[in-house]
Each structure stands twice: as structure tokens, then as C-alpha cells.
C-alpha positions as CSV (number, residue, x, y, z in Angstrom):
1,M,8.8,4.1,30.6
2,T,5.9,3.0,28.9
3,F,4.8,2.8,24.9
4,E,2.3,5.8,26.8
5,D,5.1,7.7,28.1
6,L,7.0,7.5,25.1
7,F,3.6,8.8,22.9
8,R,3.5,11.4,25.2
9,A,6.9,12.7,24.7
10,G,7.3,12.6,20.9
11,K,6.8,14.7,18.6
12,K,4.0,15.5,16.2
13,F,5.0,15.0,12.3
14,I,5.0,18.3,11.2
15,E,7.6,19.2,14.2
16,F,9.4,16.3,13.2
17,L,9.3,17.6,9.7
18,E,10.5,20.7,10.6
19,E,13.3,19.8,12.9
20,S,14.6,17.2,9.7
21,D,17.2,18.3,7.8
22,E,16.4,20.3,4.4
23,T,17.1,17.0,2.2
24,Y,15.0,14.5,4.2
25,K,12.4,17.4,4.5
26,N,12.4,17.9,1.2
27,K,11.7,13.9,0.4
28,M,8.9,14.1,3.1
29,K,7.0,16.8,1.5
30,E,7.6,15.1,-2.2
31,I,5.8,12.2,-0.6
32,L,3.0,13.9,1.4
33,D,2.4,16.0,-1.9
34,N,1.9,12.9,-4.2
35,I,0.2,10.6,-1.9
36,K,-3.2,9.8,-3.9
37,I,-5.8,7.8,-1.7
38,E,-8.8,6.2,-3.2
39,N,-12.1,7.3,-2.2
40,K,-12.8,4.0,-0.7
41,I,-9.6,4.4,1.6
42,K,-10.4,7.5,2.6
43,Q,-14.2,6.6,3.7
44,S,-12.4,3.9,5.9
45,I,-10.5,6.2,7.3
46,E,-12.3,9.0,7.5
47,S,-15.2,6.2,9.5
48,I,-13.0,5.1,12.3
49,N,-15.1,6.3,15.7
50,K,-12.9,5.3,18.1
51,S,-9.3,7.0,19.4
52,I,-5.8,5.3,17.7
53,N,-2.6,6.0,19.0
54,I,0.3,5.4,16.8
55,L,3.8,5.5,18.4
56,A,6.4,5.7,15.3
57,F,10.3,4.5,16.3
58,A,11.8,6.7,13.2
59,E,14.5,8.9,11.6
60,A,14.3,11.9,9.6
61,W,17.3,9.9,7.6
62,C,15.7,6.4,7.2
63,P,14.4,6.4,3.1
64,D,11.6,4.3,4.8
65,C,10.7,6.6,7.2
66,Q,10.9,9.3,4.8
67,I,7.9,7.3,2.7
68,N,5.7,5.7,5.4
69,L,5.6,8.4,8.1
70,P,3.9,10.9,5.7
71,A,1.6,8.2,4.9
72,V,1.1,7.9,8.4
73,Y,0.5,11.2,8.8
74,I,-2.5,11.4,6.6
75,L,-4.6,8.9,9.3
76,T,-4.2,11.9,11.3
77,T,-5.4,15.0,9.0
78,L,-8.7,12.3,7.4
79,N,-9.5,11.3,11.1
80,E,-9.0,13.7,14.3
81,N,-9.2,9.8,16.1
82,I,-6.2,8.9,15.3
83,K,-2.7,10.2,16.9
84,L,0.5,10.6,15.2
85,S,3.7,10.6,18.0
86,I,7.1,9.6,16.8
87,V,10.0,9.1,18.3
88,S,13.8,8.1,18.0
89,R,15.1,5.0,17.7
90,D,18.1,5.8,18.5
91,G,18.3,5.6,22.5
92,N,14.6,3.2,22.5
93,E,16.4,0.2,21.3
94,E,15.1,-1.8,24.2
95,F,11.0,-0.9,23.1
96,L,11.9,-2.4,20.0
97,S,13.4,-5.7,21.2
98,R,9.9,-7.5,20.6
99,Y,9.6,-6.1,16.7
100,K,13.6,-6.6,15.6
101,V,13.8,-8.4,12.0
102,N,16.5,-10.6,12.1
103,G,18.0,-9.6,15.1
104,K,17.7,-5.7,14.4
105,P,15.3,-2.9,15.2
106,K,13.9,-1.7,12.1
107,I,12.5,1.6,11.3
108,P,10.3,3.1,11.0
109,T,8.3,0.7,13.5
110,F,4.5,1.9,14.4
111,I,2.9,0.5,17.2
112,I,-0.8,1.0,16.7
113,M,-2.6,1.5,20.1
114,D,-6.0,2.3,21.6
115,D,-7.0,4.9,23.6
116,E,-6.0,2.9,26.7
117,F,-2.6,2.7,24.9
118,N,-2.7,-1.1,24.9
119,E,-1.1,-2.6,21.5
120,M,-2.8,-3.5,18.9
121,G,-0.5,-4.4,16.1
122,S,2.6,-3.1,14.5
123,F,4.1,-2.3,11.0
124,I,7.5,-3.0,10.9
125,E,9.6,-1.0,8.0
126,I,8.0,-1.4,4.8
127,P,4.5,-2.5,3.8
128,G,3.7,-6.4,3.5
129,I,3.0,-6.2,-0.3
130,L,6.2,-5.3,-0.6
131,K,7.4,-8.1,1.5
132,D,6.0,-10.4,-0.3
133,I,7.4,-9.1,-3.6
134,I,10.9,-9.7,-2.1
135,S,10.2,-12.9,-0.2
136,R,9.2,-14.6,-4.2
137,G,12.6,-13.9,-5.1
138,N,12.1,-12.3,-8.7
139,Q,14.9,-10.1,-9.4
140,P,13.0,-8.1,-12.1
141,E,9.6,-7.5,-10.0
142,I,11.5,-6.7,-7.0
143,I,13.3,-4.2,-8.7
144,V,10.2,-2.5,-10.2
145,A,8.9,-2.9,-7.0
146,K,11.2,-1.2,-5.1
147,R,11.4,1.7,-7.7
148,K,7.7,2.2,-7.2
149,Y,8.3,2.1,-3.5
150,K,11.1,4.7,-3.5
151,K,8.2,7.0,-4.9
152,G,5.7,6.5,-3.1
153,E,3.6,4.4,-4.9
154,Y,3.0,2.0,-2.2
155,C,2.1,4.3,0.5
156,K,-1.6,3.3,0.3
157,D,-0.9,0.1,1.0
158,T,1.0,1.1,4.1
159,L,-2.7,3.1,4.9
160,L,-4.2,-0.6,4.6
161,D,-1.9,-2.1,6.4
162,I,-2.3,0.1,9.1
163,L,-6.5,0.1,8.9
164,K,-6.4,-3.6,9.1
165,I,-4.6,-3.5,12.4
166,I,-7.5,-0.7,13.7
167,G,-10.1,-3.5,12.1
168,H,-11.2,-1.2,9.7
């Protein structure tokens, strides 16, 4: 099985959302409803004129998935050239072996691919800006950043990380 096979077998975001436990569904809807996208980012997304396939390894119970899946779904609503397909981490761990962090497969893991399913890059678990804050080790800064992240305030950074991979 290939990433393309997994992509074709995966679920669309709305299907994933509707099949999720009510608590997780509500959290994802809340994040989705509160995502604010600056015009510059929106224009960058809308200007992508090539097919992009994003394969997400995710679980509805995962807080990072509840935050980042809605953000990535926004890409697909703003540009029909961008497609998102979601598969479970469970049962697909072998596909995540190259993307492990500290020896563990992390979710969400987004594999960003071109129209022929050639990998362009990956986004793992949290946006780079949050990884940077955590790596600096300043506990008060980390606490504040994590609170903001859990409210969805870093969704634009998830989008920026993916746009960078796409080359936009």
C-alpha cells in the first residue's frame, strides 16, 4: 500500500467529523468556527494553482488533531485544488515510521503531496512556532502558548507551516 492508496481510502473531513464522538466533534466545530485568517494568508491559499493532496494520520480523541484538522480543512474550503484525506494512525503505524518524534508516531501527521502523490513535506503534531517556544524552555511562556494553542489561536501558524511546504 502507498500514500496514494491510503489517501484514496481515507475520509473527508466532514465524514470524519460526523463519525466522531460528540465531545470531539464539538471541539473540532468550535475550533473551526473560531479560526481567523488574515487576508494575506487567505489570498496565498486561494492563489495556489496546482493540485495538492494532504494525507492526515489522525484520531478524533487527540487534542492536537482536534485543533489542526479544522485548520487544514480550511485550506480545502478556500481552494478546490487542495484535497484532504484522513486515515487512522492505528493500523497505519508503518507508514509513520519516517515521521516519528522521539521514537513515537505523533498525530496529527500531515503528508503534503503533489498531484502525483510525490511527497513535498510533512507537518507533525504542532506548528513550528509552538515547537520553538517549547524548545526555549521558558515555563511561563510555554504555559501561555499552550493555553492559546488549545483555544485554536495558532491555527494560522499551522496554515503558514503547510503553505511553506507547498511553496506559497
